[in-house]
C-alpha positions in Angstrom: 4.1 -20.9 -9.4 1.8 -17.9 -10.0 0.8 -14.8 -8.2 -2.7 -13.4 -7.6 -2.6 -9.7 -6.7 -5.7 -8.0 -5.4 -6.2 -4.5 -6.7 -9.9 -4.0 -6.4 -11.7 -2.5 -3.4 -13.0 1.0 -2.8 -10.3 2.3 -0.5 -12.9 4.0 1.8 -10.4 4.8 4.5 -8.3 6.9 2.1 -11.2 9.1 0.9 -11.4 11.7 -0.5 -8.2 10.7 -2.3 -9.7 7.4 -3.5 -12.8 9.0 -4.9 -10.8 9.7 -8.0 -7.8 7.4 -7.7 -7.1 3.7 -7.0 -5.7 3.3 -3.5 -3.0 0.9 -4.7 -1.6 3.7 -6.9 -1.2 6.3 -4.1 2.6 6.8 -4.2 5.1 6.0 -1.4 8.4 7.8 -2.0 7.0 8.7 -5.4 6.3 5.1 -6.4 2.9 3.5 -6.3 2.4 1.0 -3.4 1.3 -1.6 -5.9 4.6 -1.4 -7.7 6.5 -2.4 -4.6 4.5 -5.6 -4.4 4.9 -6.4 -8.1 8.7 -5.9 -7.8 8.7 -8.2 -4.8 6.9 -10.9 -6.8 9.4 -10.6 -9.6 12.3 -10.8 -7.2 10.9 -14.0 -5.9 11.2 -15.6 -9.4 7.5 -15.5 -10.2 6.6 -14.2 -13.6 2.9 -14.9 -14.2 0.6 -12.5 -12.3 -3.2 -12.4 -12.2 -4.4 -8.9 -11.2 -7.8 -8.7 -9.7 -9.4 -5.4 -10.6 -12.6 -3.6 -9.9 -14.0 -0.1 -10.5 -10.5 1.3 -11.0 -9.5 -1.3 -13.6 -8.8 1.3 -16.3 -6.4 3.2 -14.1 -4.6 0.1 -12.8 -4.2 -1.2 -16.3 -2.9 2.1 -17.6 -0.3 2.1 -14.8 0.8 -1.5 -15.0 0.3 -2.3 -18.6 1.3 -5.8 -19.6 3.7 -6.1 -16.7 6.9 -6.2 -18.8 8.4 -3.2 -17.1 8.5 -5.4 -13.9 9.6 -8.5 -15.8 6.1 -10.0 -15.4 3.3 -11.3 -17.6 0.1 -9.7 -16.3 -3.5 -11.0 -16.9 -6.4 -8.9 -15.7 -9.2 -10.6 -13.9 -12.3 -8.4 -13.3 -14.2 -8.6 -10.0 -17.6 -6.9 -10.3 -17.8 -6.3 -6.6 -15.3 -6.7 -3.7 -16.9 -9.8 -2.2 -13.9 -11.0 -0.1 -10.4 -12.4 -0.6 -11.7 -16.0 -1.0 -14.1 -14.7 -3.7 -11.0 -13.4 -5.6 -9.6 -16.9 -5.5 -12.9 -18.3 -6.7 -13.1 -16.1 -9.8 -9.5 -16.7 -10.6 -9.9 -20.5 -10.7 -9.6 -20.9 -14.4 -6.5 -18.7 -14.7 -4.8 -20.3 -11.7 -5.4 -23.9 -12.9 -3.6 -26.5 -10.8 -0.6 -24.3 -10.0 0.6 -23.2 -6.6 0.3 -19.5 -6.0 1.0 -16.6 -3.7 -1.9 -14.2 -3.0 -0.7 -10.6 -2.4 -2.9 -7.7 -1.3 -1.9 -4.8 -3.6 -2.1 -2.1 -0.9 0.2 -4.0 1.5 3.8 -3.1 2.1 6.5 -5.5 3.3 10.0 -4.4 3.8 12.4 -7.0 2.5 10.0 -8.6 0.0 8.7 -12.2 -0.1 11.6 -14.1 -1.6 12.5 -16.0 1.6 8.8 -16.9 2.2 8.3 -18.2 -1.3 11.5 -20.3 -1.1 10.4 -21.8 2.2 7.0 -22.7 0.7 8.6 -24.2 -2.4 10.9 -26.3 -0.2 8.3 -27.7 2.2 5.1 -27.2 0.2 2.4 -27.3 2.9 -1.2 -27.0 1.8 -1.2 -23.3 2.9 1.2 -20.9 4.5 0.3 -17.7 6.1 2.3 -14.7 7.3 1.6 -13.3 10.8 2.7 -10.3 12.8 2.0 -8.9 16.2 -0.3 -5.8 16.3 -1.5 -3.7 19.2 -5.2 -3.9 18.2 -5.9 -7.1 16.3 -9.7 -6.4 16.1 -9.2 -4.7 12.7 -7.5 -7.8 11.1 -7.8 -11.5 10.5 -6.4 -13.1 13.7 -4.6 -16.5 14.1 -4.5 -18.7 17.2 -1.5 -20.9 17.5 -1.1 -24.2 19.5 1.7 -25.0 21.9 4.0 -26.2 19.1 3.2 -23.2 16.9 0.7 -24.9 14.6 -2.3 -22.9 13.4 -5.4 -24.1 15.3 -7.9 -21.3 14.6 -8.6 -18.2 12.6 -11.1 -15.4 13.0 -11.9 -12.4 10.9 -12.0 -9.0 12.7 -13.0 -10.6 16.1 -14.3 -8.4 18.9 -12.5 -10.5 21.4 -9.3 -11.7 19.7 -7.7 -14.9 21.0 -4.2 -13.6 20.2 -2.4 -10.5 18.9 -1.2 -12.3 15.7 -2.7 -10.6 12.6 -2.6 -12.0 9.2 -0.3 -10.1 6.8 -1.6 -9.6 3.3 0.5 -12.4 1.8 -0.8 -16.0 1.5 0.7 -19.1 -0.2 -1.5 -21.9 -1.4 -1.5 -25.2 -3.2 -4.6 -26.1 -5.4 -6.4 -27.6 -2.3 -7.5 -24.0 -1.5 -10.0 -24.2 -4.4 -12.1 -26.8 -2.6 -12.0 -24.7 0.6 -13.3 -21.5 -1.1 -16.2 -23.5 -2.6 -17.0 -25.0 0.7 -17.6 -21.8 2.7 -20.6 -19.5 3.0 -20.5 -15.6 3.0 -19.8 -14.0 6.4 -22.1 -11.5 8.2 -20.3 -8.9 6.0 -21.6 -10.7 2.9 -18.1 -11.6 1.9 -16.2 -14.9 1.3 -13.5 -14.6 3.9 -10.1 -16.2 3.3 -9.9 -16.8 7.1 -13.0 -19.1 6.8 -11.4 -20.9 3.9 -8.2 -21.4 5.9 -10.3 -22.6 8.9 -11.9 -25.1 6.6 -8.5 -26.5 5.7 -7.6 -26.7 9.4 -10.9 -28.5 10.1 -10.2 -31.2 7.4 -6.6 -31.6 8.8 -4.8 -30.0 5.9 -1.3 -28.8 6.5 -1.6 -25.0 7.3 1.6 -23.4 8.5 2.5 -19.9 9.6 5.6 -17.7 9.7 5.6 -14.9 12.3 7.6 -11.9 11.0 9.3 -9.4 13.1 10.1 -7.1 10.2 8.1 -4.2 8.9 4.6 -4.6 7.4 1.8 -2.1 6.8 -1.6 -2.2 5.3 -1.6 1.2 3.7 -5.3 1.6 3.9 -5.3 5.0 5.8 -3.4 8.2 5.8 -1.5 7.5 9.0 -0.1 4.2 7.7 0.7 5.8 4.3 2.8 8.4 6.0 4.5 5.8 8.1 5.4 3.7 5.1 6.6 6.7 3.2 8.9 7.5 6.2 10.2 4.0 6.2 11.0 3.9 2.5 12.6 7.4 2.6 15.0 6.1 5.3 16.7 4.1 2.6 17.3 7.0 0.2 20.7 7.7 -1.2 21.5 11.3 -1.9 21.1 12.2 -5.6 20.8 15.7 -7.1 19.9 15.4 -10.8 17.8 18.6 -11.0 18.7 22.3 -10.7 19.6 23.5 -7.3 20.9 27.1 -7.0 23.7 28.4 -4.7 21.2 29.9 -2.3 19.6 26.6 -1.5 20.8 24.3 1.3 20.3 20.5 1.0 20.9 18.5 4.1 21.3 14.7 4.2 19.6 12.2 2.0 17.9 14.4 -0.5 16.8 13.4 -4.0 16.1 16.1 -6.6 14.9 14.4 -9.8 15.9 15.6 -13.2 13.9 18.5 -14.4 13.1 19.8 -10.9 14.2 23.3 -9.9 15.0 24.3 -6.3 15.8 28.0 -5.5 16.4 29.9 -2.3 15.1 27.0 -0.2 16.2 24.5 2.4 15.6 20.8 1.9 16.3 18.5 4.8 16.3 14.8 4.1 15.3 12.2 3.8 13.1 13.8 1.2 12.4 13.5 -2.6 11.5 16.2 -5.0 9.9 14.9 -8.2 10.7 15.7 -11.8 9.4 19.0 -13.1 8.6 20.3 -9.6 9.5 23.8 -8.6 10.5 24.6 -5.0 11.1 28.3 -4.3 11.6 30.3 -1.1 10.5 27.3 0.9 11.4 24.6 3.4 10.9 20.9 2.7 11.5 18.9 5.8 12.3 15.2 6.6 10.1 12.3 5.4 8.4 14.3 2.7 7.7 13.1 -0.9 6.9 15.7 -3.5 5.7 14.1 -6.8 6.3 15.4 -10.3 5.1 18.7 -11.6 4.3 20.2 -8.2 4.8 23.8 -7.1 5.9 24.8 -3.6 6.5 28.5 -3.1 7.0 30.5 0.1 5.8 27.5 2.2 6.9 24.9 4.7 6.2 21.2 4.2 7.3 18.3 6.5 6.3 14.6 7.0 3.9 14.7 4.1 3.1 13.1 0.7 2.3 15.6 -2.1 0.9 14.1 -5.3 1.6 15.3 -8.8 0.5 18.7 -10.1 -0.3 19.9 -6.6 0.7 23.4 -5.4 1.3 24.9 -2.0 1.9 28.6 -2.0 2.2 31.1 0.9 1.4 28.5 3.6 3.4 28.8 6.8 3.3 25.1 7.7 2.0 21.8 6.3 2.8 18.6 8.1 1.5 15.0 8.5 -0.6 15.6 5.3 -1.6 13.7 2.2 -2.1 16.3 -0.6 -4.0 14.9 -3.7 -3.4 15.5 -7.4 -4.1 18.9 -8.8 -4.8 20.3 -5.3 -4.1 24.0 -4.6 -3.3 25.0 -1.0 -3.2 28.7 -0.3 -3.6 31.0 2.7 -7.1 32.1 3.8 -7.9 35.8 4.0 -7.0 37.2 7.4 -10.2 39.3 7.6 -12.9 38.4 8.4 -11.6 35.6 10.6 -13.3 32.5 9.3 -12.7 29.1 7.8 -13.7 28.4 4.2 -13.7 24.7 3.4 -14.4 22.7 0.3 -14.2 19.0 1.4 -15.0 15.7 -0.1 -17.3 13.1 1.5 -15.9 11.4 4.7 -13.2 14.0 5.1 -11.6 14.8 8.5 -10.4 18.3 9.3 -8.4 19.6 12.2 -8.6 23.4 12.7 -6.6 25.5 15.2 -8.7 28.5 16.1 
């Protein structure tokens, strides 16, 4: 069995962060979202991975390498444009051959991994198996309709009037019959080959399409709110570890990780929180559910429920919360006089200002 991992896409909902970085490499608890997926695949006993890459291919390849650090053998499959999930299956046909495979969206996060799902599929081997979860607003997802006995009877992509609240989670398992289905469908109104259409084709020709409804935790980390929520969930599982330098005037409370090479002085760190290697925290407060990456600088500031990427600095700022701070970013106080807001913002940014 192989794995097809999708790591293309523009990541428009995470702009401006994704103007300069792949969305799959934005860290959660100081580890790239993509890495959690690759580890789940390896834990399920799958070793051969095809990685679909687009404009950020060089960055993805530099981060993942040949896959050996995860116990995997990685092959890179270029996709010139993100033309849909079914299109990814189409262009990976030669690499996939006649093997069964799991398709995993590289920006999705599933607590507990996929081992049980893969074992179930191997045991019963339906033509396709999908993962579903209940969501409050299914209009943003592929949506499944189940019959009275739980069988999948219909699928829609981002419907305006959903027939259920069951959204497709970004993990799919297929036998080679899916290749006929992706060749049989036409692009949707979005100009993409939708995997929901390919699955519907299998249903229409009476193939065996099964579903598993999960009650556990799943997130599509495509926006800042979801990134922060996933970060919170992962940090909940932290075990306290102090490998860096923490002076006697610093108080650390609860599940705090201070990586080797970090220096914390005259500060208060309340977990769950992680301070990355080479980072300096001085005269500051770092509150719960905060991940500070490597080589950052936090001085005379307060940060809580936030993700701070590497080489960022926050100095002299009274309070930062519910924020995603990009790499090499500098956050400082504005001059008190004249009273004004001075902003340098990337395209599609959103700003909340308290006047």
